[in-house]
N, C-alpha and C positions, 0 to 999 in steps of 0.2 A: 481594479484589474482582476482580482480573484473572483469577485462576484460575476464579472462579465464572462469568464471562462465557464463557471458553473451554470450560468443561465443558458449558455450554448450547449452544454452537455445534457441538460435535463431532457430535451425532446428526443435525444438519441438513445436514452436508456431502454425503451421498449424493444429496440433492435438487438439488445445485448442480454436482457434478462426477462424471464417470465414472471418472476416475483420481484416487486419493488417495495421499498419501505414506506410506511405511512408517516414516520416521524419527520418533522420539519428540521431544517438546518439553518443556523445563523452564523454570520461571520463577525468576529469582534477582534480588537487589538489585544495583544498580550498585556496583562496588567503591568503598570510601570515598575512596581517593586521587584518583579522577577525578570523583566525584559532583557536586561544586560547579559544575563547568563543563560537565557533560554534559547532553544532552537529557533530556526526561521519561522516555523509554523508547527502547530500540533492540533489534535482533535480531542475534544472532551465529549464523551457520549452523553446522551440525554437519559432521563429516567425511564424505566420500563413502562410506567403508567402514562408516559407522553406529556406530563405536566411541564417538564423542562426539555427544550429541544436539544439536539446535538449542536455543539458549538465548535466552529473552526476558528482557532485563534491564529492571527497573523502578527508577527513580531515587527513592530515599527521603530524599535530602538535603533538609533544611528541610521535612520532610513536613507539619508543622502549617500551613504556608502554601500548600500545594498543593491545588488543586481536584481532585476526583474526578469532576467532571461529564463529562470526556472519557475516563474509564477504559474504558468499554465500546468506544468507537470505537478507542482505541489497542490494546486487546486484539485486535480483529479485524485491525487494520493490521499489527501486529508478529507476531502468532501465526497464528491461523486465522480466516478463509481467506486471510490476507495473506502476509507474507514467508516464514513457515515453510513453508506449503503450496507456494507458488510455487517457492522455491529448492530445497526438498527434492525436489519432483517433477523439477526440472531435473537435479539431481545423480543421480537414480535412472534417468534415461533410458538406454536401451540401443541406440537406433537413430539416434544422432547422433554426430558426431565429438566426441572427449573435450573439446576446448576449448569447445564449445557448451554443455556442462553447467555451465560456470563463468563464462559471460559476464555482464557487468553493464552495462546501459544505464539511466541514472537515470530517464529518462521512462518506460521500461517497468517497471522494478522498483519504483520509488516510486509511479508511476502505478497499478500493480496494488495496492499497499498502500492507497492512498486509495480506489480502486475497491472494495476489500474492505470498507472501512468502510461503504460504501453497501449492500453485500450483506446486512449485518445487518438493515437495514430491509426488504429484499426478502423475508426469511424470517420477518418478524414480530417482530423484537427491538426494542430501545429502547422497551420498554413503560413505563419510568419516564420521565416528562417531563423530568427533569433530565438523564438520559442522552441523550435525543433532542436536547435543547438542546446538550449537549456534542458530539453528532455534527455539528450545524450549526455550532457554534463551531469545530470541527476543520476543517470545510470552508472557512469564511471565513478561518481561519488560513492555509491554503494559498493562498487567493486574495490575501491580504495579502502573502504572499511574492513574488508576481509584481510587486508595487509596490515593496516596500522593497529587494529584491535589485537590481532595475533602477535604483531610485533611487540606491543607494550606488555602484554600479559604472558607471552610464552618466550619471547626473545629478549626481554628486558630492555626494550628501546627507551630512550629518553623522550620527554615531552617534545623537545625541539626536533628530534628525528621524525616524530609523527607530523609535526607542522611542516617540516621540509618536504616530506614525502607528498603531502597534500599539494603543496605549491609546485612541486616538480611534475606532477601528473594531472593537474587540473587548473582551471582558471577560477576556482571558487574564491570568493572574496575573503580577506583575512578575518573580518568580523565573524563570519560563520565558522571558519577553520578553528579559531581560538576556542569558541564555545563547543565545537564538535569534539576536539581532542580531550577536553576536560570531561565531557560526557563519557567517552570510551574508557578513560582511566577510572572513573567512578562506577561504571556499570559494565563489568566484564562480559563479553560475548553477546550482549544484546544487539550490537551493531551488525553482527554476522548474520542474523536471521533474515534481514531484508533480501539480500541477494540469493541466499539459499532457498527461501520460499518462492521468490519470483521464478527462479530457474526451474523449480519443480512444477509450478503451475504451467509454465510454457511447455515443459516436457510432456506433461499430461495432455495438454491441448493438442500438441502435435501427434501424440500417440492416438488420441481419439479421432483426429482428422484422417490419419492414415488408415485406421481400422474401419471407419465408417464411410469414407469417401463422400458421395453426395447425400448420404443419410445424416451427416454430421450437422447438428443444430447447436449453434453457439449459445443460445438461450438455455437449452437443456443442459449443456455442459456447465455453464455458470451456476444454474440452479442446483445442480448436483454438488458443486463445490460449497455452496452457501447455505443449503437448506437443513443443515444439522448443527450449525454453530461452528466455532473454531475447533479444530481437531489436529492431532499430530499428523504430520505429512504422510506417514505410512498408512494411516487409516484413510486419509483423503484418497490416496492412490487405490486402495481397495474399493472404495466407493465408486471411483471413476471406472475401474475395471468392470465392476458389476453393472454400471450404467451402459458401458460399451456393449457388454454382452446382451443386455436387455434390448438395446437398439438394433442389434443384429438378429434378434429373435431367439437367442439362445436361452438356456435355463441356467440360472446362477443363484446362489444363496444371497438373500438380501443382507447387506451390511448395515447394521443399525448404528 
């Protein structure tokens, strides 16, 4: 299922990006020893020299109880045009300092992954209503994280309160809910970055579209986001503002 969605996305990538990664992508099951307590899927970046490909791990533990409605959204998030595309492009850059190729900022990297789920809709995918429902469910999932992560670490919620809030506001299966709440308890604030980053990327795209009108080029916008590696969101915004000015023909200082 996941491979099928990625195979469909690959031919669409040139419509969205001027720069594409060279690194290959493989899909494998999560190793048995860690599957029970692992998320539904995750990405492991390849090596900078290209000898090991990027790997998209799919959790097949308790598979009969897992819903596949979110499989299409997850494929775009973890693989293409999500983590594999963004991280591989960063590793392959030649015009930035070495450390910038390997930076990680949660709001940028996971925000891009969630934004990538949205890009599937932009190019005409999610044609199956169940997959489109899964896309929306995945989006509300990240919004729920804003509540339960803050709830447990700031408002002293119990674990059961977190579980109950998930079930009250989504149809996410209990296998995933149980693993997710443990992750938030153990990793404060990481879960907040997804929605924060996605909202910023959508905001910046809308800003550029409004400013540039028919001059707006989605490929140029995405390349501006990706061609310096992961950055704090305020620096990303400065870069997008400079790109908008350059497309308008104005003079602006280049943001490095």
